[in-house]
Every structure is written in C-alpha cells, then in structure tokens.
N, C-alpha and C positions, 0 to 999 in steps of 0.2 A: 570433529566438528566441536566449536565450543558451546556449551549450555546456558550461557547469557551474554548479554551485550549491551553497553550504554547506548548504543545505537539504534536507531528507527527509519525506515525507508518507507515514504508514503507515495502513492500513485495516483489518489483518486480524490475524495472529498477532504481530505485532511491536507490538502496542497494548499499553498498560499493564496493563490489566485481563486479558490472558491469562496472565500469569505464565508465559511461555516461557523457556527458558534463554537464547533468542537476545536477548531484551529487557534481560537484564543485560548483554550485550555492546552492545547499542544505547545504551544509558545512560551507558556508560564513555565514550564518544565524542561523544555528542550531547546537547545540553540541551533540553528541552522548552520550545517556543513558546507553543503554543495548541492548544487543539481546533480544527479546522477541517474543511473540505470541498473536494471537487474534483468537476468536471462527470466523472461516469462512471456507468456501469452495473453494477449487482453481480448476478451470475448466479448460481443454484442449481445446483450439480454434485452434489448430494445429500451428500456427505461433506465438501465445503467450499465456500463462495463464493468467486467470482473476480471481479475487477474488469477493466472495458474502458473504453477512452475513448469519449466521446460529445459532440456538440455540442448536444444536446437538454437540457432542463431535469431531468436525473436526476442527483443528486448522490452521492458516496461520503462517508460520514462517518468521521473520523479523527482522527489528531493530526499537528502540524508540529513537527519537531525541527531544530535547527541544529547543525552540526559545531562541536566545541569544540578542534579541533586545526588546525595549519596545512595541513599535507598531507593530505587525507583519501584519496587513492587506493587505500591498503591498506585502509582501513575499507569503503569501497565494495567493493572486490574480495571481502572476506569476506562483505558483504552479498549481493552477486552471487552468490555460492557457495550462500548458505542458500536464496535464490530460486529456484534451479534454472537459472541462464543459463549453466552448463557443463555439459551433460548427456553422457552416454555417447556414444560415438562413433555417428554416423548419426542420433541422438536431436535432435529441434527443441528448443531451450530452452522451459522451461515458462512463463518471464516475461520480460520485457525492461524496461529501465530507460530511462525518458523524463523529459524536465523538462514539468512541467506548471502550469498557474496553480492556486494554492491560495487558498481564501477563508478567512481566520483569523476564528475567533469575535471577535465585538467590532468588525469592521472590518479592512481591510488586506489587500492580495493579495501574495503570494510567487511566486516562480518556484522550485519545488522538483523534486527528483527522486522518481519513483513507480515501483513495479514493477506494469507492467501484465500481465494474463495473455496469453499469446503464442498461445492455442489459437482454436478456433473456437467461438463460443457461440450461434451460430443454433439455435432450437427449444429451448433452455433457458429455464427460468421466470426472470423478473426479480423481484429480492428489491425491492420499492419502497420500503422505509425506506431503503435503501443502506447500512444498519448492520449490521455482522457480529454486534456484541454482541447485539444484538436477535433477530437471524437464530440464533443459538447458544442464545439464553434460549428462544425460540419452538419451537426443535428439542427442548430438553431437557423442556420442559413436555408435549410430545407423546409421550414415551417412556414 
C-alpha cells in the first residue's frame, strides 16, 4: 500500500451539502474529483454517524477530492486537527487518517486518505445506506 496520496475521501461533515466552514477550507486546497464510495460501515451514535473500515460489502457514500498544491502536509495537518487527531493529554484521538481504496462514480479506483472513527462501535446500530446525508434527512423527518 502507498504511504502518501494527494487524494482525500470525505463522507460526513466535509461533504459539499453540509456547508460547514471547514468545507470552505477544503475547497481552497482540494479539487472535487467525483462522487465515490469506500468499503466501510456507518454506525449510529445518536448525535452523529461514524465510519469504520470493513472487508464486507458495506459502503460509505461520499466524495473524492485531489490536493491542488505541491506539498499538502500543512493542509492535512489542519484537517487532522479538525478531525480530532490531536486530543487533550491522555485522551485517545477521535479519528485516525489512513489510506483506503476509493471507488469513483462511473468507474476507476483511487488510493485516498480517509478519516476513520478510532473508537469502539460494537453494539451500535448500522446505518445500512452508508450515506450521512440520508441519515441526517431521516432524523430531521422524525423530529
């Protein structure tokens, strides 16, 4: 597996439709490539869904981006901070950044960075669609 990649896969708050302020940072340094998916399980934590890797036929729905500058270590460092990779002393990181295989809409595969949840998801309900947008819409419909 490669140790670096100019690609980033996002499946939650960094997706276009969430309109988070962090998305404005993302699009300053990354270009949208394609809607895409990765093998992963979306688990329901009540206030937010989290993604974890799997070898099974579960997929997270998201977007693929490509870094648009030469050296992206600072950019990824800022995203690492946003995703909780640098917690308070003695606390485990909320997420971890790893390379995974991404399946682009319309074909093609890429090796891209993803932020996986770093905690235990045992016993948590699985969100079968793998789509955070769908999850959020369904929760809003129940309110």
